[in-house]
N, C-alpha and C positions, 0 to 999 in steps of 0.2 A: 502495500500499500505506499501511496505517495501523497505528499501534501507538500504544496508550495516547491516540489523539487527536491525534498528531503524523504529519504526512505524510513518508514515507521517500522519497528520489529511488530507492534502490536497496537490495536486501536483501544478506544476507552471501554469497549465491552469485553474485549480479550482482558484487560487489567481488571474490569469488576468479576469475570468469573475466576481470575486466578487469586483474587481478595477472597472471595467466598470460598473457594476450595480450600484455601489456609486456614479458614474459620472455622474450626472442627467443634466448638460449643455451638453454632447453629444447626440444627440439623436440615435436611433436603428439604423436607417439608414447611419448616421456618422459613426458607430461601424462596419457596416459591410462593407463600401467603404473604411475606413482607418484600418482596420484589420491587416493589416502585420504591419503599421507603430506602432500601439498600441502595438502589441506584442514585437517591436523591442524597445521602448523606454517608454511605459507606457502610461498611459490615462492622467496623467498629463502635459506631456511633449506635447502631442497632444492637450489638451486645450490651452496650451501656444501657439502653434502653429496658433491656429485657432482665436485665439485673438490678434495676432501680425500685427502690421504694419509695411511694409517694404519699402525705399526709394532706387532706383537705379539709379545712374547718371551715364549716357553716356552708352547707348544701344547699344554694340558691340556682337561679338559672345558670349564670357563669360556671359554676363548680360543677353542676350537672354535665354541661356540654365538655366540660374539661377533662371528667373523669370517662364520659365515653370515648374520647379522643385517645386519650393513654391507653385506655383499654384495646382500641383497636390499631392502637400502635404497637402493642405487645409488652407493656409495661409491666415488671413481675410482680406487685402488688400496690393495693390503695388500701389505705385507712381512713374510713371517713369520721369525722367526729361533728356532731351536730345534735344539742338539746333540743332544738325548736321541734313544735310540731307543724305539721302540713297545715298551710291554710287555702282560702279560697283564692288568692293571689298567686299562690305557686301553681295552679291549675293551668294557666296559660303560659307558664314558663318552664314547666319541668315536664318532660314528657314520660317520666316514669311514675306519675301520680295521677288518681283520678278522684273524683268525688268521694267515692268511698274510703280514702286514706285522711282526708279532713279532720284535723285533731289528732292523727297519729303520727308517733315520732319520724320525724324524715328518714334517719339511719336506719332505723327498723325497717322503714320500706323499703331502702336501697338492698339491704340485705335479704330480702325476700326475692328482688329480684336477679341475686346474684347473678355476675354474667361469668 
């Protein structure tokens, strides 16, 4: 492969495949599952994400979305801390609560939805 008259031994895809092959901690299934993320920020960053522990305090609309995105990114664990009860206002901003949850503890509701 040539670029501007310079011969390259590997392209970016080859570098990515080589990096993935060296990362023994990530399984082939995880590589397939997190392929886009690995291409974006690399294998080492994905390894850090999958070993990270995150604490979320006060689970409201923004934390709700953050928790979902962290889980989808492959985070190791999330600890939820919230002593508040679900309110009517939460119904429009949190996708894991319903009218039946009004008055219940937010954290307990999330635990029951465990992903």
